[in-house]
Phi, psi and omega in degrees: 000151179233160180282139176270175183293340180264011175091349178279170178258153180160192179294145181295135177263149178294148177287164178298324179295319179294318179298317178298322179296318178297319179297316179298319181295318179298316179296320179296317179296319179296318179297321178296320178296318179297320179296313180292326177295322179296319178294317179297323180295319179297315180297316181295323178297313180298319181297314183292319179298326180292342181273353184291136175286155180302333179282350176114350185261164170242149172206119172266161175298145178245100187264132178237256180212176191287353176296329177299317182288320179295315182291331175296317178293320179295322176299313181295324175296317181297320182276351181077028183238013181290131180243161187293319183295314179296317181298314181298317181291320179293318180298323178299318178292315183298314179301322183291346181261359184288141177279165180300327183279001178100348184268173171239139178263170176256000172204158184302125179079002183276173178285162177298146180241129186298309183295317178298322180291319177300312183293320179295319179299313180297320179299318179290328174297319176299327181281356177102003178292128183286143181296338179266003173297144186308315182292329179283321178296322177296319181294312182295323177296320179297319179296313181298322180296340183248024173102358179070193182303327182301336180270354181285163182289166185300316184298323177296316182290333173297314179300320180290325179297331179300339182242012178079010178279352177211151182273131178301322182293346177267011177251153175301145181274142179223090188285140179293342180297348177301336181298338183270352183294128177291163187294343181271356179267132177303144179073018169291164188296337181274000169283343181268151172300157189300323182293322178288320180301315182292337178273320186291320182301308177294329180291335175296324177292315180298316180297323179292323182280326183049057183287153175221118172265148180303128180288132181286348179193159176280164177233036182302330184290351179259007176253143174292328176216099183303334179285338180219072189292335183229077181299145183299142179247147179286147179281150174290160180305144181303324185286349181270158177297317180299317179296320180296317182285331173297319180288328174298321178297321177296321177298318180294325176297321178290324179299326180305323184285337184243359182301130179303129184301321181295319179295317182295317179296320178296319180297319180291324176296320178295319178297319179298317177298316180302316181296310185294322178298336183258007174289133182280169182298334180271003178097349184272178176235114178068007180070011182233151189288315186302312177299327179295317180299310184289329178293319178298316179297314182299313181294324177298319178293334180273006173106002179281117180281168187292344179266356176298140183306321180296315181291317181298316179295322179296315180293321177296324179294324179294326177298331181285351175277355183274133174247114179270127185260165184298331181279004179091000179275165185228119180251137179262125173278139175286339186195168173233146194235046186293322181292313179299312181296322183290315181294323178293324178294319179296316178301314181298313183293318180295316181292336178278356174110002175295130184304146184297336180257015177302132184304330181287324175289322179295319178297320177296319178296319177302315181295317180296320178298324178289343180267000180300139181262119185241022174232162184284149174232199182295339178299335183288348175300321178269339182230067186295334182266356184277124177293150181286168178155099181180186181227148173264180183275329194252180175297314183225114177195058186293338180285338187224067168298155181235153187292322181295309179299319181299317179296315183288325175297319178299317178296324178290313181298326180293343181270353186252136173269099187268153182284349178233075185299329179295322178296318179296314181298322178297315180295319180293322178298318178293323179296315179298314180300316182292316180296318178297323179290342180264013178290133178283166187293341177275002178096354183253183182230137167270189184275320188232332189228169178262132173050043178271073193233010180301136179273350185292317183304321181294343182276343183296136176304332179294330189260073182254017184217117171072181180281135176242005173233168188232066180286162176303148179227158183293321184292315178296315180301319180298317181295324177293315179300317179297319178295316180297322177296318179295335179268012177081019184246027182299329184259005175297139181304327181289323175295318181296327176295321176296319178296315179301319179296317179299316180297323180288337183271356181298136179290157179304331181277356178106355182265176172233144178291139178253113181282317188252005176211159188269124321237276179290331175294319179292314180301315180291321178294340177272319189283316185300312177299328179291316181295318180289325176297328181276003172111355177290132181285160177297343179273356180301140183305322180295321179293318181295322178296321179295317179299314180300318179295315181298320178295325183288326184264004177297136180287160181299331180282356178101346180266182175234149176203156177211126180280150179297343178297346178295340176289335179256326185231069189301319186298319182276330191248354181304119179069016184242134178162172178298138180300135177231158182295315184291317182289325174298319179296319179300316179297317179296321179299322177291314182296319179295319178296330181279001178089021186261026186304324184264012182281159178296324181297316180294315181299318179294320179295318178297317179299322179298316178299317181296316185287337181262000178287139177283166183300328183278001178097001182262174172234149176263140181205089178285342185284148181273121181240008175243163180224144164265305170237127179310126180074310188287326184218106188252156187226137168253100175282112187291344178269347179303320183294348179255314189284319185286317174301321179294320177300314182296315180295320179298318180288330175296320183277323192247349180083193182295126183296336182265009176247011179220146176289157004264026187265009182299133182285157176265116181292135176205152181285150174235107180288159180290308180047221180292341179297343177299346176297336182290000000 
């Protein structure tokens, strides 16, 4: 023991000189971090600005999995338009995604997926790969070990049924008469999320026709027993929901045999009108590939030839989903994200210090203003009195503006000093009114619809893949709350209801679930900035719990990462995974919003971003940090690795964008009007 400065005995205390030295060293290290962060921010800013299109928008590749490429080839085979060059390029991409064990995964580093492997295998067979080639033999063996085609999801078996590789009668029935169900009847088409609705309507036509094109080759090697490819399965108990819906499917199969021909034909004509009315100006449906594929097949079965303007436009739109790579391969995007990418890029650049009146930001604002949707879409089924006003995710998707994009576009526009402020204010006013009107009855927000929470669609045997409903989520609700706060509505009762819902949804460990990004890091990175923007102090217990969780799951290298397995195994994988640029940025955005700018966790996270940045100002990120459907359909947004790190670094250097000029918002009243429907 040694004597302390006050004469008592105990552990030696540092001298004042030593303490001062430590303080100086800490300050010096912090200053060094800020300097390197500033340099990284400048490089990232230059890199991102160079990616802007002349029209003002940004768009990164949207990478999913090889089922998109396989189904594109199968569609072309079905229509008789498959060509050698396209097939060769697609096959090159598909082969490059195969795992060592012969399977294909649905995200980088993920486990093999049976349905994706079946579809990829068939695509390569179309390309001429022999079944006894080593890579093909490994794939077919992997499929057989996991139950063969019979174990694949319904959508995969539908594609195979188109060529006689599977029996239509062994698939769940989906009658086109569903189009006539009124909205108050369970399982009407508006009980489904918009993406499922757009897919199901054309599939009812396909299911009714049960077409079969001659198979170009057999697929016996993908069955565990080719003589009995689909062994009978026992039904679930009658008293269970699964058992009830299995028996409903049997009833629908029997109904098919007795359905009045006139009624069925009328239902298919109605479905065709529904499909055509929702075709976008660019020929696509909903701006996403799967509904477009099934819509083209359905209309073709109803007699629309390939030269019909609707069909020609649809096929041309599908070509625009193709990304041709330098190696000659061809990747199919499931969707394109220019509005989302552009608003996130504007937020990142503005927060990084690009002046609010910079011509490049103004050009981006002009483009976003031109993308505003001012006509009604399917959302009006639940909100018939609500005036339109919002933005979609894609270049063309006027039927389905979404609440998330609308909130983020509003936040982006508020950061730009535009030469026509009245135009901006008008668009923002409509956006606020529309978002408030789309509030669900529990106080939160879903992505596309109001109160789209029926549990019945998920029970259908047909719906064995991904989410088919659109319930409110923490990340979307947080973005709306953040936008409303930026518009001076933090104390509006509707905003407070959203805040209350968010506080009630916090996980016991302090995190929030991420519906549209992976996963708890994304949810937490979305919610904390929203809560603090709405006035909750950094000392609020919910904020402190979130900070504690983020500090606990920070990786040893200083970054943050979360594997998609957290959607299935939350306890083991929540907040756990290889550090990535986007997820590290989300964690930093939450910590900075919570007032942790000078914390060790923030400094380590910033250093990780600086040290992993490439010389050209970019970041590499092969891991998938976005989701279409949690676990089932994962997305690698190639621009996430650029916009979110730049946003985090900008806020680390410059603070809250709405607490410094020239980004101060203009206070103005927002009347309830039709938004009172929310």
